[in-house]
N, C-alpha and C positions, 0 to 999 in steps of 0.2 A: 568440518564436522557434519555428520549426517544423522538424521533422525527419521522416524516414521517410515521404516523400510517396507512395510506392507503397501503394495502398490497395485492398483487395478486401472487399466485404461478405460475411460468413460466411453461407452458406446451408445449414448443416447441418440435416437433417430437414425441409427445405422451409421453414424459418423464417429470416427475415432478422434477423441480430444483429450488433452491433458489440461486441467485447470491448475495453473501455477501461481500460488500466492507470493507476492513480492512486497517485502516490508523492510523496515530499518529505521535508524535514527535520523533525525533532521541533520542535514549537512553531510551525510555519509556518502551521497552520490547515487541514491536510488533513482532519481529522475534521469540522470545520465545513463544509467544502466537500462532503464526502461526504454529510452529512445533508441538505444542500440539494439535491443531485443526486437523492437518494432521494425527496425531496418532489416533485421534478419528474418522477417516474415511472421512474427508472432502477432496475434490479435491482442490489443491492450484495452483493458477496462480501467479507467482512471477514477479511483474512489474519491480523490480530491475534487474532480470535476463533478462527480455525482453529488458530493457534499455541497458544492456551490449551487448546483441545480435545485436541491431541495430547500435552499433558503432564498430562493428568488422572491422578489417583491410580491406580497400578497399570499404566500404559501402558508400552509398549516404549520409547518415547522418553524418559520420565522415568528409566527404568532405565539407559539409555545415558548420560544426563546425570550421574547419580549415580556411575556407573562412572568417568567422566572427572574430575568436579569434587569428589566426595566426599559422604558422607551428611550433612554439616553443612548442605547446601543443601536438606534436607528438613525440613518441620515435624514436630512430634511425632506428628501423625496421618497422616503419610506423603505429604502434598502438597508440591509444589515451593514453596520459599520464594522467590518471584519477586523480592521487594524486595532480599533479601540477594544473590541471584544477579546482579540488575541492578547493584547497587553494585559488585560485583566485576568484571563484564565491561565496564562502561562506563568504567572507569579503566584498562583493559588491552586493547588492540586484539587481541593474540594470543589472549587468552581469549575475546573476543567472536567471533573467527573460529572457534575451536574449537566454541563453542556453536552458531553458525550451521551449521557443517558437520554437526553432529549433528541439528539440528532440521529443516533445509531439506528433506531427502528425505521426511520424514513430512508436512511442510506441503505440499509440491508435489503429492504423490499425492492429498491431501485436496482441494486447490484444483482439480485437474484434474477430479475427480469433481463438484465443485460447479458448475464452468463447464458441464460436459456437462448437468447437471440443469437449469441455468438456460436453456440453449439449447433444451432439449426443452420447457420449460414455456411460454415465450412469446417474442414478437418484441421487438426494441428494443435499448436500450443496457444492457450488463452492465458494471458497474464492479467491477474487481478492486482493492480498496483494500489496498495492500501497502507498508509502509515500506521493506522490503528487496526491492522488485520486481526490480531489476537484479541485486543480489547473489545472489538465489536462483535466477535464471534464469527466473522466471515472466513476464518481459516477452515471452518468445517465444510465450506463449499469447495475447498481446494484439494487436489490429489497430492500435491507437494507444496512445500513452503520454502522459499529461500529468503535470506536476510542479508542486508548490506550494512556493515558497521565500519567505523573508522575511529581513530584516536580523537580525544576530546579537543585538543588544540587545533587539529586539522579541520574538524567540523566547525569550530568557532570561527576560524578564518573564512571558511567557505560561506557561512551564514552571513557574516558581515558584508562580504563582497556581493552576495546574491541579493540580499534584502535591504541593504543600506542601513543596517542596525548598528547600534553601538556595541562595544564588547560586552557591556553589562546586560543589554537586552538579549544578545545572542546567548549568553550564559544562562539567562533565565529560561530560555527555550530548551537548552540542553539539559539542565537539571530537572526540568519538568518531565523528562522522558526516562525510559528504562536504561539500565546498564547493559553492557555487552552480553552478560550471562543470560539475561531474559530472552534474547534472540537465539543465542547458540544452543540453549537447552530445548528450544521449540522448533528448530528448523531442520529440514532435510539437508540443506547445504548453506554455508555462510561464506559470503565474499568479503574479504578485507580490502578496503579501498583507502589505503594510506599513501598510495603512489600516484601515478599518472593515469590518464584515460586508457592508454594502450594496455597497461597492466590489468585494468578492470575488464577490458574487452577480452583479453586472453582468458581470464577466469570465467567470463560469460560463455565463451566458446566451449570451454571444457564442460560447463554445466549443460549446455545444449547438446553436446555430444552424448553425455550420459542419459539425457532424456530420450534422445533419438534411439539409443541402444535399448532402453527400456521398451520403447514402442516396437522395435524390431524383435526383441525377445518375446513380447506379447503376441506378435504375429506368428512366430515360430510355434509357440504353444498352441495357438488357435488352429494352425494348419495340422498339427499332430493329432489334435482331437478330431 
């Protein structure tokens, strides 16, 4: 499924770039896809890493989180207890919204800076890897958005293996997130990852081919003008 068909190549600083938002459900295989796209030459901005950076010890963001949720979510050395906080917010959508409302402004500012740096550095495809791409509003920084989705039982199995959680804990994470339709209705392209890695790579190659064609078509139009 494809949405947002209006497309313009970003030509900031004389360089040609496409900013591609990458999002999807936990356990759907977004990180696997992202690693493959990086191997194919795409520049990757990891929103999860940005989120970790903004809650480093002593940061303004971590102070705001403690003010809202309490000092019990800090470790003895003053770092954020991410596992404990995650267990709390993934079982309570209201708490999750509060956490997002605190963190998103810090994350967005950092992401905007990283996109600008990537555009300045080189041409090509810039991947914004962001689980909460739409919720944070970062989709508005992207030329196109792709989502990765998978069946619930497949995702549950992957989360248990990846994070060492119980089935109940994995299901709490799954139910705290959006359904398939949330992503399919908002994305230019959706990749279904219910099979193996090779199948996902084939879908990724098809997606990259379409993006490359868009860039070639843009060049043809520019030359005609």
